[in-house]
N, C-alpha and C positions, 0 to 999 in steps of 0.2 A: 505492500499500499503506499509505503513511503518513498519507492522507487518511482511510481507512478507520479508522486506530487512532484518529485524533483526535476522530471521529465517534463511534466506539464508546465511549469514555471517559464522556462526559456521558449517553448512553443507559443503560450500566451504572448509573450513579449513581442517575439516575431511577428505574430498575427496583427499585434497593435501597431508595430512599426509599419507593416505593409498597408494597414488601413490609413493610417496617418498620411504615408507616402500618396496613395492614391486619392486623398481628398486635397493635395497641394493644387493650387490654381495659380495661374500667371499674374504677377504683380501687375497693376496698372503702371502705365509709364509716367512719370513726373514731367508734366509738361508747363512747369512754371517758367522757365526760360523761355519757353517757344511762344507762349502767350504773352509775354512781356515784350519779347521783340518784333514778333509778327512781320517777318520778311516779306516782301513783294516779289524780290529777285533773286535768283539763285544762279551762281556761277559753278558749273560742273567741272572740276579738275580732271586731267586723264587719269583713269583707275590705275593704281599700283596691280601688279601682275606677279602673285605667288604661285601660279599655276606652270607647269611645263609648256604650255601653248603660247606660241608667241602672239596670236592672233586675240589674246584675251582683252587687253587693253582697249583696242579699238572696236572688237565686237560687244562689249559691255557698253562703252560709250556711246556707241551708235544707237543704243536702246533707251537711253535716259530722258531723253528731251520731252517725249510722249507722255509718260504717265506723271511727269512734274507739271507739265501745262495742263493736262487734264485735270490736275488736281489744284488749279488756280494760280499758278506762278509764272513769271517772265523768265524765261531760261534763255541764256546768252547761247547764241549761234555755236555749234561746235568748231566748225570751219574759222570762224572769226576768232575764237579763243585761242586754237591751236596757232593761226597765223601772228596773233600777237605774243604769244610766248616765243614763237620763232624768232621775231624780230628782237626780241629780248635776249636772245641766245639760250633759251631754254626749249629743250626737246625730249627731255628724259621725265616721266612722271614722278620718279623719286625726287629729283631736284625741283620740280614746280611744287610738290607737296611740301618742300621745306621753305617757299617763299614766304616772308612774314604776311599776317594777313592785314596790316596796315598797307603795305604794298600792293596787296591784291584789291583791296578797296580804292586806292588811289588810282590805279589802272584802269579797274573795270568800272567801278561804281555801284559794284553789287552790294545787296544787303547781307547775303550769307554765301558761303561756299560748301559745297558738298564733295567730301573726301570719300573715294571708293576703294576698296581692296578686293581685287578678286582672288579668293582663295582656292577654287577649283572650276575649270573649264575645259571642255573637250570630250572627246569621245575615247571610251576604252572598252577594249575586247576582253570579256570576264569568261574565257571557255564556253558556256553555253548562253552567254547574253551579252549584248551591245549596249553600252548605255553613254548618253551624252548628257553631262552633269554640269551645271553651272552654279557656284555658290558665291555670294559676295555679301560684304559687311558695308555699311556705309555710315558716315558722321556729317550732320549739317552744323556748321560752324557760323555764328553771328560775326560779320568782318567789322562791325562798328564797335563791339564789345570784348571780342574774342571767347565768348560764352560758348558752350556746346549746347545747341538747342534740340538736338534728337540724335540718336543712333539706333541702328537696327541692323537686322540681316536675313537673308533669304535664300532659298536654294530651289532650284526646279532640275527635273530630269525627264529625259524621253523615256524611261522605263516606267513612268507613273501609268498604272493601270494596265500594263502589259501581262499577257498570260501565255504561258508555254503549253498550248494544246496539241502540238504536233509530235510529241515525243523528243527523245534525245536526238536523234538526227535531224529531225525538224527545227529544233532549238539550235544546233550548231550551225547549221546551214542559214538560218533566220539570222543570227546573230553576226555572222560573216556578211551578209548582204547588207545588213543595217550598218555595220562599221563602215564598209566602203561607200555605201551613199551617204552616210552622215559625214564623212571626212570629205568627199568631192562636194557636196552641196554646202559646207560650212553650218552644218545643224547647230553648231554652237551659239551663232547669231541668234537663231530662233528660239533657242532655250535660253539664252540670255535675256531675250525680250520678256519670257514668262517670269524670269527671276527680278527683273528690274519693275516689272508692274507689281509683284508682290511686294519688293521692297520699298518702292518710291510712289505708290498709290495713296492718296489719302482715302480714310476709312476702313481700312484695316486695323485689327487690334494691335495697339501700341505703334501704329505706323505714324506718319507725318501728318499734320494737321492741313486742312484746306486752305488754301491761299487766297488773295484779295479778289482774284478775277473768278473766283468759283462761286456760285449763288448759295452754297453752303457755308461761306466764310463767316466765322464766329458763330456758328451753330452746331460746330461738331463735337466740340466737349472732346471726351476721352472715349474713343470708339468701344462700342461694346463688343466683346466677345461672340 
């Protein structure tokens, strides 16, 4: 009887821990700085690339304007920003990310700058599957005060919703075909578009707030999960 009681205590403790862990919810983002600053214009800096794919910076950068614009912000044209940095002798994303915020404000007159870091990008062949995945994190910084207004991360994959119904041989052939097709057509850009939409669209839980060009400006509050 004593032995049963001894073993029962750890099991009860484990059950309680699992129960508490299952009840954990995402903490709401603190938008205090964002609501105080309320930026109207955003300067998107060329993303840092921490993936092995050399196309990651431009693939991700090409997909950032639309979700930010649709969320109600003026976004500086990518080509204009690139040319301006070139004229100032800056072509490397890492060097551009080191430019002082006062200098960025002086050159572009933007309210805020968006710093993006691409953590994963491209197509991988995984024995019986082929996946194109893009993962990125971003930080929005007020160029007037230097405060971080918002930060977040998102990922998207071509394997979302896939199912292997053709057996092992079918899965192998399908994976090879997808890898070739995704590489030739640069599927990474398409998946980067999904990642960017999840990361930079207003209205998502803990996402950015709506900008002044949106009819939902000042009405969003903290997005409900």
